[in-house]
C-alpha positions in Angstrom: -14.6 -26.1 16.0 -18.2 -26.7 17.1 -17.4 -29.9 19.0 -14.3 -28.6 20.7 -15.6 -25.1 21.7 -19.3 -25.7 22.2 -19.8 -22.4 20.4 -23.0 -21.7 18.6 -22.2 -20.4 15.1 -25.1 -18.5 13.4 -24.7 -18.9 9.6 -25.9 -15.6 8.1 -26.5 -14.6 4.5 -25.3 -11.4 2.9 -29.0 -10.7 2.3 -29.5 -10.5 6.1 -27.2 -7.5 6.1 -28.4 -6.1 2.8 -32.0 -5.8 3.9 -30.8 -3.9 7.1 -28.7 -1.6 5.0 -31.6 -0.8 2.7 -34.0 -0.1 5.6 -31.5 1.9 7.8 -33.2 4.8 9.5 -32.0 8.3 8.4 -31.7 9.6 12.0 -29.7 6.5 13.0 -27.4 7.1 10.0 -26.9 10.7 11.1 -26.1 9.7 14.6 -23.6 7.1 13.4 -22.0 9.7 11.2 -21.5 11.9 14.3 -20.0 9.0 16.1 -17.5 8.3 13.3 -16.4 12.0 13.2 -15.9 11.9 17.0 -13.7 8.8 16.9 -11.7 9.1 13.6 -9.6 11.7 11.9 -10.8 11.9 8.3 -7.9 11.8 5.9 -7.4 13.8 2.7 -6.5 11.7 -0.3 -2.9 13.0 -0.3 -0.3 11.7 -2.7 -1.2 8.1 -2.6 -2.6 7.1 -6.0 -4.8 4.5 -4.4 -6.4 6.9 -1.9 -9.4 9.0 -2.7 -11.3 11.9 -1.2 -13.9 11.1 1.4 -17.0 12.3 -0.4 -20.4 12.6 1.3 -21.6 9.5 -0.5 -18.6 7.4 0.7 -19.0 8.6 4.2 -22.8 8.1 4.3 -22.5 4.5 2.9 -20.0 3.5 5.7 -22.4 5.0 8.3 -25.4 3.3 6.8 -23.6 -0.1 6.8 -22.5 0.5 10.4 -26.1 1.1 11.4 -27.1 -2.2 9.7 -24.3 -4.1 11.5 -25.6 -2.8 14.8 -29.1 -4.2 14.0 -27.6 -7.5 12.7 -25.7 -7.9 16.0 -28.8 -7.1 18.1 -31.2 -9.2 16.1 -29.0 -12.3 16.1 -27.5 -11.7 19.6 -24.0 -12.0 18.2 -20.9 -11.9 20.4 -18.5 -11.9 17.4 -18.6 -11.7 13.7 -16.4 -13.3 11.0 -17.2 -12.6 7.4 -16.2 -12.9 3.8 -18.2 -11.9 0.7 -16.8 -10.8 -2.6 -19.8 -9.9 -4.7 -19.3 -9.1 -8.4 -19.7 -6.3 -10.9 -20.4 -3.6 -8.3 -23.7 -5.3 -7.2 -25.3 -4.6 -3.9 -23.5 -7.6 -2.2 -20.1 -6.2 -3.2 -21.0 -2.7 -2.2 -22.2 -3.8 1.2 -19.2 -6.0 1.8 -16.9 -3.1 0.8 -18.6 -0.9 3.4 -18.0 -3.1 6.4 -14.7 -1.8 7.7 -15.7 1.2 9.7 -18.8 -0.5 11.3 -16.8 -3.6 12.1 -14.1 -1.5 13.8 -16.7 0.1 15.9 -18.1 -3.3 16.8 -14.7 -4.6 17.7 -14.1 -1.6 20.0 -17.4 -2.5 21.8 -16.2 -6.0 22.5 -17.8 -7.7 19.5 -14.8 -8.8 17.5 -15.0 -8.7 13.7 -12.6 -10.7 11.7 -12.3 -10.9 7.9 -11.7 -13.8 5.5 -14.1 -16.0 7.3 -11.5 -16.6 10.0 -13.4 -18.1 13.0 -10.3 -19.2 14.8 -8.8 -15.7 14.9 -12.2 -14.3 15.9 -12.1 -16.5 19.0 -8.5 -15.3 19.7 -9.7 -11.7 19.4 -12.6 -12.3 21.8 -10.2 -13.9 24.3 -7.8 -11.0 24.3 -10.6 -8.5 24.5 -12.0 -10.2 27.6 -8.6 -10.0 29.1 -8.8 -6.2 28.7 -6.0 -5.8 26.1 -7.9 -5.4 22.8 -7.3 -8.0 20.1 -7.0 -6.5 16.6 -7.2 -8.6 13.5 -3.6 -8.9 12.3 -1.2 -10.7 10.0 2.5 -10.6 9.3 3.3 -8.0 6.7 7.1 -7.9 6.4 10.3 -8.7 8.3 12.8 -5.9 8.8 16.2 -7.5 9.4 18.1 -4.1 9.7 16.0 -2.7 12.5 14.9 -6.1 14.0 11.1 -5.7 13.9 8.1 -7.3 12.1 5.6 -5.1 10.4 2.1 -6.4 11.4 -1.4 -5.3 10.5 -4.2 -6.0 8.1 -6.6 -4.4 5.8 -10.1 -4.1 7.3 -11.2 -3.5 10.9 -9.0 -2.7 13.8 -9.5 -2.6 17.6 -9.8 1.2 18.1 -9.4 1.1 21.9 -5.7 0.1 21.6 -4.8 2.6 18.9 -1.7 4.9 19.3 -3.4 8.3 18.9 -6.6 8.8 17.0 -7.4 6.2 14.3 -7.7 7.5 10.8 -10.5 6.9 8.3 -9.0 6.9 4.7 -11.0 6.4 1.5 -9.4 4.0 -1.0 -10.2 3.9 -4.7 -9.5 0.2 -4.6 -9.0 -2.2 -1.6 -5.8 -4.2 -1.0 -6.6 -7.8 -1.8 -10.4 -7.6 -1.7 -13.2 -6.4 -4.0 -14.6 -2.9 -4.0 -13.6 0.5 -2.6 -14.6 2.7 0.2 -13.7 4.0 3.7 -10.9 2.0 5.4 -9.2 2.3 8.8 -5.6 3.3 9.5 -4.0 2.9 13.0 -1.1 1.4 14.9 -1.3 -0.3 18.2 -0.2 1.6 21.3 3.6 1.8 21.9 4.8 -0.6 24.5 4.3 -4.3 25.4 2.0 -6.3 23.2 0.7 -9.9 22.9 -0.2 -11.8 19.8 -2.6 -14.7 20.2 -3.5 -17.3 17.6 -5.8 -20.3 17.6 -4.6 -23.2 15.5 -4.8 -27.0 15.4 -2.5 -30.0 16.2 -2.0 -32.9 13.9 -4.9 -34.8 15.5 -7.2 -31.8 15.0 -7.2 -30.5 18.6 -7.3 -26.8 19.0 -4.3 -25.0 20.4 -3.5 -21.5 21.6 -0.3 -20.0 20.4 0.8 -16.7 22.0 3.9 -14.5 22.1 4.9 -11.2 23.7 6.8 -8.4 22.1 6.9 -4.6 21.9 5.2 -2.1 19.7 8.0 0.4 18.8 8.0 3.9 17.3 8.8 4.5 13.7 7.2 5.2 10.3 4.5 2.9 8.9 2.6 2.9 5.6 -0.3 5.3 5.3 -2.4 3.1 3.1 -5.7 2.8 5.0 -4.7 -0.3 6.9 -3.6 -1.1 10.5 0.2 -1.1 10.7 2.5 -1.6 13.7 6.2 -2.2 14.1 6.5 -5.2 16.5 9.8 -6.3 18.0 10.2 -9.8 19.6 13.1 -10.5 21.9 14.7 -13.2 19.7 14.7 -11.1 16.6 12.5 -11.5 13.5 14.3 -14.6 12.0 14.4 -16.8 15.2 10.9 -15.7 16.2 9.3 -16.3 12.9 11.0 -19.7 12.6 9.7 -20.7 16.1 6.2 -19.4 15.4 5.9 -21.2 12.0 7.1 -24.4 13.5 3.9 -24.5 15.6 1.7 -24.7 12.6 -0.2 -21.4 13.0 -2.8 -19.9 10.8 -1.6 -16.7 9.1 -3.7 -14.4 11.2 -3.4 -13.5 14.9 -5.1 -11.2 17.4 -2.8 -8.3 18.4 -3.3 -6.9 21.9 -1.8 -4.2 24.1 0.1 -5.4 27.2 1.6 -8.7 28.3 -1.0 -11.4 28.4 0.6 -14.7 27.6 0.5 -15.8 31.3 -3.0 -14.5 31.6 -4.1 -16.7 28.7 -2.4 -19.7 30.4 -3.8 -18.9 33.9 -7.3 -18.1 32.6 -10.1 -20.7 33.1 -9.5 -21.9 29.5 -6.2 -23.6 30.4 -5.0 -26.6 32.4 -7.7 -29.2 31.5 -10.5 -26.9 32.6 -13.5 -25.6 30.7 -14.2 -21.9 30.3 -17.4 -20.1 29.4 -16.3 -17.1 27.3 -19.4 -15.7 25.6 -23.0 -15.0 26.3 -23.9 -18.2 24.5 -21.6 -20.1 27.0 -19.0 -21.6 24.6 -16.5 -23.9 26.2 -12.9 -24.1 25.2 -10.7 -26.8 26.7 -6.9 -26.6 26.8 -4.6 -29.3 28.1 -1.1 -28.2 28.7 1.4 -25.3 28.6 4.9 -25.1 27.4 7.4 -22.4 26.3 9.5 -22.9 23.2 13.3 -22.8 23.4 13.6 -19.2 22.1 11.6 -18.0 25.1 9.2 -16.0 22.9 6.3 -18.4 22.4 3.8 -19.9 24.8 1.8 -22.9 23.5 -1.2 -24.4 25.2 -3.2 -27.2 23.7 
């Protein structure tokens, strides 16, 4: 990744964030709390047995961690952030990692993409879509609906708030889905209408490759489980699309953006044997060729 992109990757410790959480200024936490209330609808626990009430302590913790993330980004001049930390036994590392979702969603909305599970490739894809002006929300394939011909796509953790359909929801969870801890999580769907998914993967020889597809975000019910959830329909249908997508050797995450951006990705300075500078640290990303698969859904460059 370093050799092919030229990106500078700052390896941070959880302690770098913990110390900023523990020294967060009370006035800054209050301001961040006001910002959260302005942006999100705060959900009641409802009937979901996993959901919880948003107590003052849960809310304050998310605001505190968000303040610490702002300081971390400023202090290390970060243009993106990818993270994973489990912690154990409710220790400070686990509690801080569990409090990241709201703050990372706010960072992503500011153009500083935050991706979970240590996924640097998808973090790059998120940044590319963001710079094209169509968002770039951290996403994976949840389920294929063969009756209504759509794929349910989303992820636990942060979302790109600027491409939400309606106001995003902050929902407290008593336990997270697939990760340690509990706390305030984000629930939203991407704007209805055209969408683009973009992934960064590798070829057999280790070269990086962009994989993109266009579809449509359609109306309909989604789970209210404190995660991002969108119903995405691709022209060839879920079976043919998913077969074509998987044949290209993707990672299991993508960046989900609003609008049609496949051709923008191909025509951007990062395609056609050229070098592109895509961050303040001037990271280059070279792509070599472009082709469309036989289903017509996918665009591959690399």
